[in-house]
C-alpha positions in Angstrom: -4.1 -44.0 16.7 -3.9 -40.8 18.7 -1.1 -39.9 20.9 -2.4 -37.6 23.4 0.8 -37.1 25.5 2.4 -35.1 22.3 0.3 -32.2 23.2 1.8 -31.8 26.6 5.2 -31.4 25.5 7.0 -28.5 25.3 8.1 -26.9 22.2 11.6 -28.2 22.0 10.9 -31.7 22.8 7.7 -31.4 20.3 10.1 -30.4 17.6 12.7 -33.1 18.5 10.3 -35.8 17.5 10.9 -34.9 13.8 7.3 -34.9 12.7 6.8 -33.9 9.1 5.6 -30.1 8.6 2.3 -31.6 6.9 1.4 -33.3 10.0 2.5 -30.5 12.5 0.3 -28.0 10.4 -2.7 -30.1 10.2 -6.0 -28.3 11.0 -7.8 -28.9 14.1 -11.2 -30.4 12.8 -12.5 -32.2 9.8 -16.2 -31.0 9.7 -19.1 -32.5 7.6 -22.5 -32.0 7.0 -25.0 -34.7 8.5 -25.2 -36.5 5.2 -21.3 -36.4 4.7 -21.9 -35.0 1.1 -19.2 -32.3 1.9 -16.5 -31.9 4.5 -14.0 -29.0 5.2 -10.8 -28.9 6.9 -11.3 -26.4 10.1 -8.3 -24.6 11.8 -9.6 -23.0 14.9 -7.8 -19.8 16.5 -8.8 -18.3 19.7 -7.3 -14.6 20.1 -8.1 -12.4 23.1 -8.2 -9.1 20.9 -7.7 -8.7 17.2 -5.0 -6.2 16.9 -2.6 -5.6 13.8 0.0 -7.7 15.3 -2.7 -10.3 15.8 -3.8 -10.1 12.2 -0.1 -10.2 11.2 0.6 -13.3 13.6 -2.4 -15.1 12.1 -1.4 -14.3 8.6 2.1 -15.9 8.9 1.0 -18.8 10.7 -2.1 -19.5 8.2 0.2 -18.8 5.2 2.4 -21.6 6.4 -0.4 -23.9 7.0 -2.1 -23.3 3.5 1.0 -24.4 1.8 0.1 -28.1 2.8 -3.5 -27.5 3.4 -4.5 -24.9 0.9 -8.4 -25.7 1.1 -8.5 -25.5 5.0 -10.7 -22.5 6.5 -9.7 -21.0 9.9 -12.5 -20.0 12.2 -11.2 -17.2 14.3 -12.6 -16.8 17.7 -12.4 -13.5 19.7 -12.3 -13.1 23.6 -12.6 -9.3 23.4 -15.4 -8.4 20.7 -15.5 -4.8 19.3 -19.0 -4.1 20.6 -19.3 -3.7 24.4 -22.8 -5.2 24.0 -21.9 -8.1 22.1 -24.0 -11.2 22.5 -24.4 -12.9 19.1 -21.8 -15.3 17.2 -20.7 -12.9 14.4 -19.4 -10.6 17.4 -17.2 -13.3 18.3 -16.7 -15.6 15.5 -15.3 -14.8 12.0 -14.1 -17.1 9.1 -10.9 -16.9 6.9 -11.9 -19.0 3.6 -9.1 -20.9 1.7 -7.4 -18.5 -0.7 -8.3 -15.5 1.3 -5.7 -15.4 4.0 -4.7 -12.1 2.5 -7.6 -10.5 4.4 -5.5 -10.4 7.2 -3.3 -7.8 5.6 -5.9 -5.1 6.4 -9.0 -3.6 5.7 -10.1 -3.3 2.0 -11.9 -0.3 0.7 -11.6 3.5 1.0 -12.3 5.6 4.2 -10.2 3.1 6.2 -9.8 4.7 9.8 -6.4 6.2 10.7 -6.3 4.6 14.0 -5.5 0.8 14.8 -8.6 0.3 16.6 -10.8 1.5 13.9 -9.0 -0.2 11.1 -9.0 -3.5 12.8 -12.8 -3.2 13.8 -13.4 -2.6 10.0 -11.3 -5.6 9.2 -13.2 -7.8 11.5 -16.3 -6.6 10.0 -15.0 -7.5 6.4 -14.1 -11.1 7.4 -16.7 -13.6 6.7 -19.3 -14.5 9.1 -19.6 -18.2 10.2 -23.3 -18.2 8.1 -21.6 -17.1 5.0 -19.5 -20.6 5.0 -22.2 -22.8 6.6 -25.7 -22.3 4.9 -29.2 -23.4 5.6 -28.6 -25.5 2.0 -25.8 -27.5 4.0 -28.6 -29.1 6.0 -30.4 -30.2 2.8 -29.8 -34.2 3.6 -32.1 -33.4 6.4 -35.2 -33.4 4.3 -38.1 -31.9 6.1 -36.1 -31.1 9.2 -33.5 -28.8 7.1 -34.9 -25.7 8.4 -34.9 -26.9 12.2 -31.5 -28.3 11.9 -30.4 -25.0 10.5 -32.0 -23.0 13.2 -30.4 -25.4 15.7 -27.0 -24.6 13.9 -27.5 -20.8 14.3 -28.9 -20.8 17.9 -25.9 -23.2 19.1 -23.5 -20.9 17.4 -25.0 -18.0 19.4 -24.8 -20.1 22.7 -21.2 -20.7 22.3 -20.5 -16.8 22.7 -20.8 -17.2 26.4 -18.0 -19.7 26.7 -15.9 -17.5 24.2 -16.6 -14.6 26.4 -15.3 -16.3 29.5 -12.1 -17.5 27.6 -11.6 -13.7 27.0 -11.6 -13.0 30.6 -8.8 -15.8 31.4 
């Protein structure tokens, strides 16, 4: 049974319910392939911009959540992409896989830009794209329609960028 009213409570009243932490940290979605041969728990996080403080906050939140849900994925939606002419899903959507929360600690490698914007742009580019987690092989159940369903998935991902862009303007 779903209790829609819970989402309208302020923080104090919500915590006053005494719900177990496992329930309070439950990821947002359960996603499966059309044949239900695999399923993934997905936490969706929208942030207007991707700064050091954003990454630090996401690291803390996801670390807490993954104590109870270690196999969950986080899908990060960005309202203000790094590229001014951004129009594809990879400009607005990245994934933080299970056991990779540490990606949020900062960019990896050499020649990391010293300025925050440059460093965070590099970190964003190092986060996996949606297509690295969900692939055409995930549509194998579709048989001959596998490729059509795969392309529909990719075009659907690109089409939601307009909605994400609008959220970034709020």
